N, C-alpha and C positions, 0 to 999 in steps of 0.2 A: 537578523531579518526583522524589519519593522512590522508590527502588527497592523492589520487592516482595520482602521477605525471607522471607515465609512458606514458599515452596517450599524455600528453603535450610535453614530451621529444621527442616522436616519431614524433611530428608535426614540430619540429625545424630542418630544414635542416642543415647538416654540411657544413663546408667551402668547402670540396672537392666536395660535391654534388652540391653546388652552382656554383663552378668554372666549373665543368663538364657541367652543364646545360647551362651556358652562352657561353661556348666555342662551344657547339653543336648548339645553337640557335643564336649565334652572329658570323657569318662567318668572319666579319671584325676583330673582336677581335682575333679570331683564326689565321687569317692571320698575325696580328701584333705579336702574340706569335711566329709564325713560322719564320717570318723575323728577329725578335729580337734574337731568339735562334740561327738562322743560322749565324748571324753576330758575336755573342759571340763565337760560336765554331770556325768560320773562324779566328777570331782574336787570339784565343788561339793557334791554330795549324798552323798559317800562316808560321812560319819558316820551317815547315815540308812539305808544299804543294806548295810553290811558286817555279816557274821554274827558276827564276833568282834572284840574289841579288838586292834588291831595289835601292841600290846606285851604282851598277855596270854600267859604261858608255861604250857605243859602238858607237862611232862617225860615223863609216862606215854605220851603220844601223839606223841612226837618222831619225825621222819623218816618220817612216814606218807605214802604215795603219794596221788594224787588219789582222792577218794571222794565219796560223797553228803554226808558231814559236812564234809569239807574239799575243796572243788572243785579247788584247786591244790596240795593236800597240806600238810604242815607242815615246818618247818625244824628245825634241830638243837636248838632250845629248845622245840619244840612250838607255835610261833606259826603262826597260820593265814596261809599265803602269799597266798591270794586277798585277804584283808583288807589285807595289807601292800602288795600291788600296787596296789590301788585308792587307798590312802592315799599311795602313792608319787607319784601324779600331782599331789597337792596340794603337793608340794615341787619336783619336777622341772620341771613346766610353768611355775610362777611364776618359778623361778630362770632358766630359759632365756629367758623373755619379758623379764625385768628386764635381763639381760645385753645382749640385742639392743637394747632401747630406750635404755639408758644409753650403750652403746658407739656406737649409731647417732647419737644426739644429739651426743655429743662429736666423733665423726668428721665428721659433716656440718658442724658449725660450723667446725671447724678446716680441713676441706677447702675449704669455701666461701670463707673468709677468705684461704686460701693462693692459690687460683686467681684470686680477684678482685683482691687487692692486688698479688700478684706480687712481683718484686724479691727483696730479701734475706729478707723474711718467708717467701716461698714456698720459697726454697732451704733455709732453716733448718728449717722445719716438715717438708719432704719428706725431709731427711736424717734427722731424728728418726724419721719414719715408716718409712724404709727400715731403720733399725736394728732396729725391732720386727719388721718383715717378714722379716728375715734369719733368724729362728729359727722352727722349726716351732711351730705354735700350741700343741699339747698339751705340748711340752717346756717352752716358756716359761711356760705356765700352771702346770705342775708346779713349776717353780723358784720362781715368785712365791708360790704357795700354800704351798710348803714353808717359805719364808722367813717368811711371815706366821703360819703355824701352821694345823693342820687345824681347820676350822670351816665352817659354811654361809656366813657372811658373808665370810670370807676367800676361799673358793672363788669366790664371785661377783665380788669385787674383783679377784682374779687374772685371771678371764676378761675382765672389762671392760678391764683393762690391756692385754691382748694382742689384743682384738677390734676396737678403734676404728680401727686403721690401714687396714683394708680399706675402711671407709666414707670415710675421709679421702682415700684415693687415688682412689676412684671418683668422689666428688663433686667433687674438684678438677678432674679431667679434664673432667667435664660442665660445670662453671662456665666453664672456659677456652673450651670450645666455644660455650656460649650467650652469653657476654658479647661475642662478636664479631658477634652477630646485629644486623640493622639496627634492630630495635625497641629494643634496649638502647642502641645508639649514639644513636638519636633521643632517648631519655630523658635521656641524659647531655648532649646538645646543648641541650635546653631548660631545663637547670638543675635537674633532679630530684636531690635529695640522694643521694649514693652509697650510704648505708646503705639508703635506701628502694629504690634500684635493685637492690641485692643481695638483700635479704630479701623484697621484694614482687614482683620481676620475674624475677630470675635463678634463685634457689633453687627457687621453685615449679616451674619448667620442668626441674629436674634431679631431682625426687623420684621419678619413676616407676621408673627403674632401681634407685634406692636402696631403694624399697619391695619390689621383686622380690628384691633381695639380702637384705633383712632377713627376708622370709618364708622363704627357703631356709635362712638362717642360724639360724632358730629351731630347726630340726631338728639342725643342727650344734652349736648351743650346748647343747642337751639331751644330745647324745651326748658332748661334751667334759665336761660337768658330771658325767655318769655315769662317765666315765673317771677323773676326779679322785676321786670317791667310791670307785670300784673300787680305787684305789691308796691309800685311807685318808687322802686330803687333803680330804675333804668333811665332811658332817655326822658326828656321833658314831655309833659302830657300831650302837647300838640303833635308830637312826632308820630308819623304813621308807622307804628310798630305793632306786631301781632298781639303780643301779650298785653300791651296797654289798651288795644282795641277790645280785647276780650273783657278787660276790667271795666271799660266804659259800658259794654253791653250788659254786664251784670246789673248795673243800676237801672237798666231799662229792660227788664226780663221779658215783658210782653212783646217787645220788638225783637224777636228771636234772631233776625238776620244780623243784628249788630255784633253778637258774639259768635254766631254759628259759622260765618264765612272766614273770619280770621282764625277761628279754632280749627276749621277744616284745612286751612293752609298749614298750620302747625302740624296737624296730623299727617298730611301727605308728605311733608318734608321728613318728619321723624321716621315714618314707616319706610320711606325710600332709602334712607341711610341704613336702617336695620336690614332690609332686604339686600342692599348692596354689600353690607358687611358680611352677611351670611354667605353670599355668593363668592366674595373674595376669600373667605375662610375655606370654602370648599375647593376653590381653584388652587389654593396654596397647599392643600393637603394631598400628598402623593397617594394616599390610600384610595382617594376618590377619582384618580385619573385613569383608571383601568380602561375606560371607554374612549380615551383620547387617542 
């Protein structure tokens, strides 16, 4: 006689139900979603809504404070800061997302292989990982970017080089824990190929913490990218990028709007990803689903 599984199925909340529950009961996560979505939309439609070209200079109106004509004021070359801040999202957001995706894929693959294979491969890969983790992230990124030369592509490469070890270490520890589970041992016992066990059984059960780490890391990646640009190791000076705009504002400290508005853009994006990461962590934690 087949067991009646319908009551059990009805007890399992779907992903949409879980997401709706935590967005309703976690206002900070909801705020993170709103801020993130707003910046994505702004970045996509920036060419249609900016009042001025971000590179257009107007020396006569340089260093003007916020006004009806220039909502965020103008910089030392008379460029409209509001337009430049909106365009900055088209550079900073894709750069941060690209760094996290590439570093996450590299770290996940290496960490999964290290934890699953073990032995000398695990020892060698973890020693290399520890070498990278021994240096502060921003310092090592600065060194790599300086060695490669200041440019947008080199800044992204430098960040990927220093970003992957975090994912490798986290995924390795998760794989070591999961591969000792009974269902993995059963798969090995019946002769399932090891590659299939790793990528179809073990790794999918390790992705939730990695996703949470990646979401929070998006804000950190944008912050580090802005830091590299602030130090002159990112895109060229004329590029509308938030970190570079803050650096320009430091030289004109009395004109507070030059650094304040791009700094506020960085703050809102970083805080959005942190709130969103916390919300995803709560949504993926079964202990916090009692009210779903």
